C-alpha positions in Angstrom: -14.2 27.9 10.3 -17.4 29.3 11.9 -19.5 31.7 9.9 -20.3 34.6 12.3 -23.3 35.0 13.8 -25.3 38.4 14.3 -27.3 38.6 17.7 -30.7 40.6 17.0 -33.0 42.4 19.5 -36.4 42.5 17.4 -38.7 43.5 20.1 -37.5 46.5 21.9 -39.0 50.1 23.3 -37.6 53.6 24.0 -38.5 57.0 25.8 -41.2 57.0 22.4 -43.2 54.3 24.1 -45.4 55.7 26.4 -44.2 53.1 29.0 -40.0 53.6 28.6 -37.9 56.6 29.7 -34.8 55.1 27.3 -33.5 58.2 25.3 -32.2 57.8 21.9 -28.8 59.0 22.7 -28.4 56.0 25.3 -28.9 53.3 22.8 -25.8 52.5 21.7 -24.0 51.9 25.0 -26.8 49.8 26.0 -26.6 47.5 22.9 -22.7 47.5 23.2 -23.1 46.6 27.1 -25.9 43.9 26.4 -24.7 42.3 23.7 -26.9 43.6 20.9 -25.5 43.6 17.2 -28.7 44.5 15.2 -31.4 46.8 16.8 -35.1 46.8 16.0 -36.9 49.7 17.4 -40.3 48.8 17.9 -42.5 51.7 20.0 -45.7 51.6 20.8 -48.1 52.5 17.9 -45.2 55.2 17.1 -42.3 55.2 14.4 -40.6 58.7 14.7 -37.4 57.4 16.9 -37.7 54.1 15.0 -37.4 56.2 11.4 -35.0 58.4 12.9 -32.4 55.9 14.5 -32.4 53.8 10.8 -31.7 56.9 8.8 -29.0 57.9 11.0 -27.3 54.2 11.6 -29.0 52.0 8.6 -26.7 49.0 9.4 -27.3 48.9 12.9 -31.2 49.8 13.6 -34.1 48.0 12.1 -36.9 50.2 11.6 -40.0 48.4 13.5 -43.1 48.8 15.3 -45.1 47.7 17.8 -49.2 48.6 16.7 -52.3 47.5 18.6 -55.3 46.3 16.3 -58.9 45.6 17.2 -58.0 41.7 18.1 -54.2 42.3 19.6 -50.6 43.5 19.1 -48.6 42.6 15.6 -44.8 44.0 15.4 -43.3 44.7 12.0 -39.9 45.2 10.8 -38.6 47.0 8.3 -41.3 49.9 8.2 -41.2 53.0 6.5 -44.1 55.1 7.7 -47.2 54.7 10.3 -49.9 53.0 10.7 -52.9 53.8 13.0 -53.6 51.8 15.7 -57.3 50.6 16.6 -57.4 49.1 12.7 -58.7 45.2 12.2 -55.8 43.0 12.3 -56.6 42.6 8.1 -56.4 46.3 7.5 -53.2 46.7 9.6 -51.8 43.7 8.0 -52.6 45.0 4.7 -50.9 48.6 5.2 -48.0 46.8 6.5 -48.0 44.6 3.4 -48.0 47.8 1.2 -44.7 48.7 3.2 -43.5 45.5 2.2 -42.8 45.0 6.0 -42.0 41.5 7.8 -44.9 41.2 10.1 -44.7 39.4 13.4 -47.5 38.3 16.1 -46.4 39.8 19.6 -46.8 37.8 22.7 -49.8 35.9 21.0 -50.9 34.1 24.4 -49.3 36.1 27.7 -52.2 36.1 29.9 -51.8 39.2 31.6 -51.3 41.4 28.2 -53.9 43.9 26.7 -52.6 43.0 23.4 -52.7 39.2 23.4 -54.8 37.4 21.0 -57.9 34.9 21.2 -56.9 31.8 19.6 -59.6 32.2 17.0 -58.8 35.7 16.4 -54.8 34.5 15.2 -56.3 31.7 13.6 -58.2 33.9 10.9 -55.1 36.2 10.4 -52.3 33.2 10.4 -51.6 32.4 6.9 -51.3 36.6 6.4 -48.4 37.3 8.9 -44.7 36.3 8.6 -43.5 35.0 11.9 -45.0 34.6 15.6 -43.2 35.7 18.6 -42.4 32.5 20.4 -40.6 33.8 23.1 -41.0 37.1 24.9 -38.8 37.8 28.0 -41.5 39.7 29.6 -44.4 36.8 30.1 -44.6 36.1 33.6 -45.4 32.2 32.8 -43.1 30.4 30.3 -46.0 28.1 29.5 -47.6 30.8 27.4 -44.4 31.2 25.6 -44.8 27.5 25.0 -48.0 27.9 23.8 -46.8 30.3 21.2 -43.9 27.5 19.9 -46.8 25.1 19.8 -48.9 27.2 17.2 -46.1 28.2 15.3 -45.1 24.9 14.7 -48.3 23.6 14.5 -48.7 26.7 11.5 -45.3 26.3 10.1 -44.5 29.9 10.4 -41.7 31.4 11.1 -40.1 32.3 14.6 -39.1 35.5 16.6 -38.0 36.1 19.9 -37.4 39.2 21.8 -36.5 40.6 25.2 -39.5 43.5 25.0 -37.2 45.7 26.7 -38.7 49.2 28.2 -35.1 49.4 30.4 -32.1 49.5 29.5 -31.5 45.9 31.7 -34.0 44.1 29.7 -32.3 44.9 26.2 -30.5 41.6 25.2 -32.5 39.1 27.1 -33.9 37.4 24.3 -31.9 37.7 21.3 -32.0 36.0 18.1 -28.5 34.6 16.8 -29.0 34.3 13.0 -26.6 34.8 9.8 -25.8 38.3 8.6 -28.3 38.9 5.7 -28.9 41.9 3.6 -30.4 44.6 5.1 -33.8 44.5 3.9 -37.2 42.4 4.7 -36.5 39.6 2.4 -32.9 39.8 4.1 -34.5 38.7 7.5 -37.1 36.9 6.0 -34.3 34.7 5.2 -32.7 34.8 7.8 -35.1 34.3 10.3 -35.1 30.1 8.9 -32.3 29.4 10.3 -32.2 31.5 13.2 -31.9 30.5 17.2 -33.0 32.2 20.0 -31.1 32.9 22.8 -33.9 33.5 26.1 -33.8 34.6 29.5 -37.2 35.8 31.0 -37.1 39.3 32.5 -39.5 38.9 36.0 -42.2 40.7 37.6 -40.2 43.8 38.4 -39.9 45.2 35.1 -43.2 45.7 34.7 -43.6 47.8 37.9 -41.1 49.8 36.0 -43.0 50.1 32.9 -45.8 51.4 35.5 -43.7 53.9 36.8 -42.3 55.4 33.8 -46.2 56.1 32.5 -46.5 58.3 35.8 -43.3 59.9 36.1 -44.3 61.2 31.9 -47.7 62.5 33.6 -45.8 64.0 36.3 -42.7 65.7 34.4 -44.1 66.4 30.9 -40.0 67.2 29.9 -39.9 63.4 29.7 -41.9 63.2 26.7 -40.1 63.0 23.3 -40.4 66.1 21.4 
């Protein structure tokens, strides 16, 4: 008998991110349609949606965040509070460790991202993080994902993948297939050791959608979360 697996979406955004319009009330239907069994909400420098949804749906939602440091963006899962943006990577990691969170590096070598990492800066903190995101669906060049994969293998780090979804159709583009695990940080770390990525690039048009979402929020303040 085969062991059942969960389809994990470990990098996804909601209306609480500056460049997404996805409302929290729509998340369940989106995930059901896109085949997502367990969702990590990782809004940009914002934890309100993640913590709220994790309280309401503790088995389904992993509270997370994507936080900008002075050198690049970090992902964290099983957080319990905010961490300010703009801190050094070392200070950000320390504050996330104080929360006992799982810590990853987001799209480290995406040549177009402001949150990508210079190699020398990533080497400085590689031993302080748990995982490297080795596939991000929003990367426009597969070579950038391949570089992240090679880096993770070189430093023997756990590996994650994520859709980096900002629109409904992006959810589920990159899913991590993992065996069911205890609903905590250590459970996720253990699951990552044997998890398998199911990957699909999203294409350039999704970045246009994010830009339009930013402008829509500026024009219509009612689209901003409370």
